[in-house]
C-alpha positions, -999 to +999 in steps of 0.1 A: -403+342-070-365+346-068-363+335-104-389+361-113-370+389-096-339+381-115-354+393-148-371+424-162-404+419-180-411+454-193-388+454-223-407+456-256-394+429-280-408+411-311-406+379-291-428+392-263-464+381-263-475+379-227-454+382-195-466+351-177-447+358-145-470+388-139-495+363-125-470+350-100-478+363-066-476+351-029-509+368-022-539+345-015-531+308-013-497+312-028-502+280-047-476+282-075-493+253-094-520+278-104-496+303-119-493+308-156-467+286-172-464+263-142-475+226-141-473+204-111-477+167-105-512+160-093-501+135-066-468+150-053-474+187-060-439+190-074-433+213-103-428+191-134-432+216-162-424+253-167-434+271-199-422+307-200-420+309-238-426+344-252-429+358-217-410+390-222-381+380-199-350+401-202-317+397-184-290+371-179-292+336-164-265+331-137-250+297-130-266+297-095-301+304-109-328+289-087-342+272-118-317+244-112-334+236-078-364+223-096-350+188-097-383+171-105-389+192-136-395+172-168-403+200-193-386+234-195-395+260-222-377+294-221-380+300-259-385+335-274-371+356-245-342+379-244-312+368-223-289+396-237-265+373-255-253+358-223-240+322-220-262+292-213-252+285-177-238+252-165-261+233-141-287+216-164-273+183-154-290+188-120-324+184-138-318+147-144-355+140-151-357+166-179-373+152-211-382+184-229-358+214-232-364+244-254-340+274-252-346+286-288-346+321-301-337+336-267-304+355-274-280+331-259-244+331-271-211+313-265-205+276-262-233+252-253-224+237-220-216+200-222-236+190-191-268+192-212-255+161-230-258+142-197-296+145-197-301+110-210-339+111-207-343+140-232-367+133-260-369+168-273-340+193-275-344+227-292-314+251-290-320+268-324-312+305-325-320+335-346-295+345-373-281+374-352-272+351-323-240+331-320-240+297-303-213+271-308-211+233-303-175+223-312-181+185-310-216+176-320-208+139-322-196+139-286-225+160-274-253+138-288-236+105-280-256+100-248-289+113-261-300+082-280-337+086-269-342+119-287-373+122-309-368+158-318-335+177-323-333+212-335-299+230-336-306+254-365-281+283-368-259+268-341-223+268-353-213+232-355-184+235-380-179+198-382-188+168-403-223+154-401-222+129-372-231+095-387-243+082-353-276+102-358-286+075-383-289+051-353-313+073-334-342+051-342-367+073-322-361+105-343-392+121-358-377+156-363-341+166-372-334+202-380-298+213-386-302+244-408-274+269-412-250+249-391-218+249-412-219+212-415-195+195-439-186+160-452-210+133-464-246+130-454-253+094-442-279+081-466-292+055-442-307+082-421-336+081-445-343+045-432-352+057-397-387+043-392-404+073-376-386+103-392-411+128-405-391+161-407-356+164-420-340+198-427-304+204-434-307+234-458-280+261-460-251+238-452-231+246-483-203+221-477-226+192-469-225+166-497-248+137-504-272+120-528-310+121-530-324+095-506-336+061-518-364+057-493-382+025-485-419+020-492-442+035-466-416+060-453-432+084-429-412+114-442-434+144-447-410+174-448-376+172-466-355+204-469-321+201-488-318+235-503-284+253-506-264+221-499-239+202-521-263+173-527-259+160-563-267+132-586-301+121-601-334+120-583-341+082-580-372+065-591-377+054-555-387+089-546-422+077-554-421+057-521-424+089-502-462+086-504-468+109-474-444+136-485-460+170-481-431+195-486-399+190-507-374+218-510-341+212-529-334+246-543-298+255-554-283+221-552-265+201-579-292+176-589-290+166-625-308+143-650-345+141-657-374+140-633-387+104-627-423+098-636-427+082-602-429+117-587-465+115-598-471+092-569-465+120-544-502+128-541-499+146-507-473+171-520-484+207-515-450+224-521-422+214-545-392+236-550-364+224-573-352+259-585-316+264-596-304+228-603-291+211-634-323+192-642-332+186-678-356+169-702-394+172-703-415+175-672-434+142-668-470+142-676-475+123-644-472+156-626-508+161-635-515+137-605-501+163-580-535+179-576-528+191-540-499+213-551-501+249-539-466+260-548-443+248-576-409+260-585-387+247-614-369+279-623-333+281-637-330+245-648-327+231-684-362+218-688-375+218-724-405+208-744-437+225-757-462+204-738-477+219-706-506+195-703-494+185-668-502+219-654-538+220-664-550+198-636-530+217-609-560+239-601-550+246-565-517+262-575-512+297-560-475+300-568-458+289-601-422+296-611-409+280-643-385+309-652-352+303-670-361+271-689-367+263-726-404+257-723-425+267-753-461+265-764-492+283-753-482+289-717-508+314-708-534+293-724-523+262-704-527+283-672-562+294-680-578+270-655-556+280-626-582+303-610-564+304-576-530+314-590-516+344-573-479+345-582-466+336-616-430+338-627-423+333-664-390+352-666-364+344-693-384+319-712-375+333-746-412+330-756-408+350-788-446+351-790-476+373-789-494+367-756-532+368-755-541+393-727-575+377-724-558+346-710-543+367-683-576+382-674-590+348-667-566+345-637-588+366-614-566+361-583-533+368-600-514+395-581-478+390-592-467+385-628-430+384-640-424+381-677-390+398-676-362+390-701-387+374-726-391+386-762-428+392-762-457+414-773-493+415-763-525+414-783-541+448-787-577+436-786-590+423-753-620+424-730-618+455-709-619+447-672-610+465-640-616+435-617-582+421-625-562+420-592-527+423-606-505+442-582-469+436-593-461+436-630-426+429-642-420+435-680-384+446-679-361+436-708-389+423-729-380+441-762-413+460-760-416+490-784-448+505-770-467+505-737-491+475-734-526+488-735-539+465-708-519+484-681-544+512-683-571+488-670-553+475-639-571+490-609-550+475-582-515+479-597-488+490-572-455+482-588-447+485-625-414+475-640-408+485-677-371+493-677-346+481-704-371+480-733-373+500-765-405+519-758-405+551-778-424+584-778-442+601-750-455+587-717-493+585-722-519+596-696-540+565-700-512+545-684-526+553-649-563+557-658-574+531-631-543+529-609-538+565-598-545+558-562-527+524-560-494+529-578-464+530-555-435+521-577-428+529-614-396+522-633-394+533-670-356+537-671-335+527-701-360+532-729-364+557-757-390+580-742-389+616-752-414+633-729-449+633-713-481+635-732-492+672-736-460+683-719-474+672-686-456+689-657-470+668-628-481+633-623-515+625-608-502+597-586-507+609-550-493+577-534-462+572-557-430+564-537-405+555-564-401+570-599-372+561-622-372+576-657-334+577-661-315+569-693-341+580-718-343+608-743-365+632-723-362+668-737-383+688-713-381+708-681-378+691-648-410+672-638-417+678-601-428+645-586-458+640-562-452+649-526-452+612-516-421+604-537-391+590-517-368+580-547-367+602-578-342+594-605-344+612-639-307+612-646-291+607-680-316+626-701-317+660-719-336+680-693-331+718-694-341+748-674-338+754-637-347+733-607-379+748-593-381+755-556-412+734-554-389+704-554-384+711-517-421+706-510-416+669-517-413+663-480-405+625-482-377+628-507-348+605-498-330+600-531-328+627-557-307+620-589-308+647-616-273+640-629-261+640-665-286+665-679-283+701-691-301+718-662-289+752-653-293+782-630-287+783-593-296+756-569-326+762-547-313+772-512-339+749-496-323+717-511-302+712-479-332+714-457-351+684-471-347+664-439-350+628-451-327+634-481-299+607-481-286+609-516-282+641-537-267+637-572-267+668-594-234+660-612-227+669-649-252+697-654-247+734-659-255+747-624-238+779-613-238+801-582-232+790-547-237+756-531-268+758-508-257+769-473-286+756-453-281+722-438-302+712-408-286+699-376-303+665-382-291+664-418-294+628-431-273+632-463-248+604-469-239+612-505-234+645-523-223+646-559-220+680-575-191+674-598-187+689-633-209+720-629-200+757-627-205+762-590-185+789-573-180+804-538-169+784-508-178+750-494-206+758-469-195+752-433-230+740-425-222+708-444-205+698-411-241+691-398-243+661-422-226+638-397-235+607-417-219+619-449-199+592-467-193+606-502-186+642-511-176+651-547-173+688-556-148+682-584-146+702-617-163+733-605-151+769-598-150+768-560-127+793-545-119+783-509-092+770-486-092+733-476-123+725-456-104+710-426-136+707-406-145+677-429-124+656-405-153+657-380-173+637-405-159+604-394-180+583-419-164+600-450-150+575-475-146+597-506-135+633-508-133+648-543-122+685-545-102+681-578-101+708-605-113+738-586-097+770-573-089+757-538-058+774-524-035+779-494-017+755-471-031+723-456-005+711-431-004+742-410-041+743-405-045+707-394-036+693-360-061+668-347-076+650-377-098+619-380-103+608-416-107+573-402-127+557-430-113+576-460-108+554-491-102+581-518-088+616-515-086+636-547-075+673-543-056+674-576-055+704-600-059+732-574-037+758-559-028+742-526+007+751-513+029+748-483+043+717-467+033+682-477+001+674-458+016+647-436-009+650-408-038+646-432-024+613-445-015+601-410-051+602-400-063+579-428-065+547-408-085+527-433-056+531-457-034+513-432-056+484-421-089+474-436-111+450-416-136+425-430-128+428-467-127+391-478-148+393-509-150+419-537-176+445-530-183+481-540-185+513-520-222+520-519-251+534-499-280+511-490-312+528-478-342+509-465-372+531-468-405+525-449-436+524-471-472+515-463-477+484-485-442+471-495-406+471-486-386+496-506-348+498-506-323+516-528-287+506-533-265+532-550-229+526-557-204+554-557-191+567-590-160+589-596-135+598-623-099+592-612-066+595-630-054+559-630-023+547-649-018+580-666-054+583-680-087+596-666-110+567-660-147+567-650-154+543-622-191+536-623-185+513-593-157+518-569-143+485-555-139+486-517-102+477-522-095+508-543-075+531-520-063+562-538-046+595-531-042+622-557-024+654-547-011+662-582-009+696-599-006+717-568+023+736-552+032+714-523+068+717-510+092+698-489+100+662-485+078+631-491+075+618-455+085+582-446+051+578-429+036+574-464+048+539-462+023+532-434-006+535-459+000+499-469-034+495-487-028+522-513-035+512-549-029+546-565-006+574-555-002+606-576+021+634-563+031+647-597+034+684-607+043+698-573+074+714-558+085+684-538+122+679-531+144+655-512+147+618-520+122+591-528+115+575-494+124+537-494+092+532-472+072+533-504+083+497-508+058+489-480+029+497-503+028+461-515-005+464-535+004+497-552-005+497-588+002+532-599+029+556-586+034+590-602+061+613-588+069+631-620+076+669-624+089+676-590+124+684-577+133+650-563+170+641-560+191+611-551+187+575-563+156+554-569+154+531-539+162+496-551+135+482-527+108+495-551+116+466-574+096+445-549+063+462-558+051+434-580+016+449-586+031+482-599+020+486-636+025+524-639+056+542-626+065+577-635+094+597-621+102+618-652+112+655-650+130+653-616+167+655-607+173+619-599+205+600-604+221+566-602+211+532-616+175+523-624+164+491-605+158+460-625+138+429-621+100+423-617+079+452-629+108+476-635+118+456-666+084+465-682+085+503-678+093+524-709+120+551-710+093+579-707+088+568-671+124+580-664+129+608-689+145+642-680+165+629-651+200+635-664+217+615-637+198+583-642+214+554-660+207+518-670+179+501-690+156+513-705+175+546-709+203+548-735+230+560-712+247+531-694+259+531-659+297+534-655+300+502-635+279+481-658+245+485-674+223+470-647+218+482-612+223+456-584+193+434-577+169+446-551+181+439-515+168+409-499+174+391-466+211+391-457+229+358-463+265+348-458+285+324-480+285+290-463+323+286-468+331+318-449+325+328-413+312+363-407+338+382-388+315+401-364+337+391-335+367+411-349+372+447-348+360+455-383+380+487-385+413+468-379+402+443-406+396+471-431+429+488-423+448+456-425+431+446-458+438+480-472+475+480-463+479+445-475+464+454-508+487+485-512+518+465-504+507+439-529+506+466-556+542+478-549+555+442-549+538+436-582+559+462-598+592+447-585+587+411-594+598+396-627+573+393-656+570+356-655+555+358-620+531+386-630+501+364-639+505+344-607+504+376-586+474+390-604+455+358-596+464+361-559+454+398-559+420+389-573+414+363-546+424+388-519+400+414-533+373+387-533+380+380-496+379+418-488+345+420-504+332+392-482+345+410-451+328+442-462+296+422-468+297+408-433+304+439-414+287+466-435+259+451-457+245+485-466+279+495-481+277+463-502+242+472-514+254+507-525 
């Protein structure tokens, strides 16, 4: 009862089935042996088993839990509860009689306590976790050393981060071993396949675990073998035929090579075979015809060849077949004619180059999923009309089709239709959805040559459609208003004209609206901002004019707004501040007349701000005090009329430009939206796009890498100094401050921007010398400081030796390569400063008063000059030699006591 009171049981959770502890009560007899989940010894009455799996327990287990008082317990199951990511407590060693322990999928975290390894009577141990949990076992070999009696061991998703312990091959009682997603490495011990009772072996998703396919002995009891996503390689041996009881073999995405042995035909119990994405080759053995129990078969993305598919004719129980990405030929659909139970068929990228008989398709009465993508095919035009065909998902993208296949109009249960990236011409016919009006949920006709809708249709009779993509066609029509059920509507990159009707706002489920790259005009419907579920709004590159809609609800869900390259005017509506999830805002290349919208700093998720090429004006710095552009990657306010002091506070708040967390692989700035639908999972991933001035030229970024950090303040009227704090933005890749009224010197802190690729400070009033430290910017490929008032030597070395004279033009005081005017003290500037070093032969004179040293050296040098004029000519050469040595010593003294003077 004390254990019961230490947890809550009313928390809803996917693991929760029935709270067994609700039956626990001291009323009546108080006999705990009658409670749900409790089992007692019939003789002694001691509790010997406790099964509280899926009992809705929520809370944490403390080290002094009363559970550890049940010293006679032999079986403990706490799986599928919620222990709030707390640690597994120490104390299990008290339960010395424990044989069965299951703590799986219960939100434990931290390191697994070693005292569990002292339970020498354990025959079953399951500590597997869900992928969101984090359990660690630093030394698996040491942990299992004492558990030699184990029959079942499941540590899936536990972070082992160690080589596979070879001692497991000596655990002769093992029947089940599951070590999935464990970060195992090293070589897999092949003799583990010789264990006499092993039935289940699963090590998939251990990418650094190497090994070869087992060579099992005859009569091996192995039934389930999972090797997918490992480093296993080599050929599949003939001895695989010895696995006569094998029921399920999964070796997807490994490195197996060679041909399949004909002995695989002996695996008569096999119901699932997955060899997708290996390097297998040759013909598929005809002995596969013996695998008559197969339900699922996957050979995709190998190098199989041949035109004989006789082996598949006998596999009449198949429900799933994937032979995509091979070089198989012949009458494939004809060979599949007898597979009446087939439900999912993948024939992608087979390069069939053939006319497929639709009648063969219609014989597959249970087929629901058909993928023929990336195959050069066409379909017969004559076929038996049928509406009993159950096809639900049809993938015909990139098939080089020039017309709509007629059989589509007879599919009565079709939900998802993929026809993108073909060469289909003309109008979209009405017969396409003759029998699927009610069932269609997803239609993609993008990247074709479509010109319009039959009879200039203005609405689609598809009341349940959720996704419609007709982008990148040749549509020359007014905007088609989609059905009210639409969630994603993309009709960009066409030739649409006319205005956007206000009825678009009646599409109450609209989440993604992309009308970009058309010739739509007129004013934007004011109601656009009030479509509540709208996440992405892209109206870029049209001819819209008037004001940006001013109505944005308090619960605005917008995360991306792209209105660039229109003719919009007025101000940026303050109500945009209600869109607290906004990540991307691009209003560039319009006619907006406003001051800087400083309230944008309250939108803490903002990653991209584009206000370039408008009529923005006024100061920025004086209006900004407390800012929080924490996540900003790109700021482009170029080609406006901003003035006043350099906006230091704005840049100071850009924390992502200083330190970026978790960017270990190349990715792109994007928005991922998971949209709930009735019958299928719908998601939309949209990458940011933007035009930026990079390396002196405007460049369209269709995808913006997450490492692209850029600031463009060019072509404004900013004044004052470039602040030293700009050197804190160490992740900057592009910085453009050109065409302003900036003065002062170039801050040496720019040398801190070690990944900077483009720096443009041209057409300002900068003075002083170019900091020599900038020569350390080894990624710098564009550098422009022309049209300033700079002077002194141009740095040399690394990237500076590659810049042309135009980068330094119209700075009359600059000298050195690549300019024609040489520096007075030699052509080259001194090398960039590095760490300070002293000649080994000289001792640095820091212990002396350096002022006395300098005076003494100066006086000595002057006296030397006078004496030189008095001595006889034959001694002159000797004295000059001594003078040079003295000057060299003086230089060393100066280098010791005043290194910065030496650098100058």
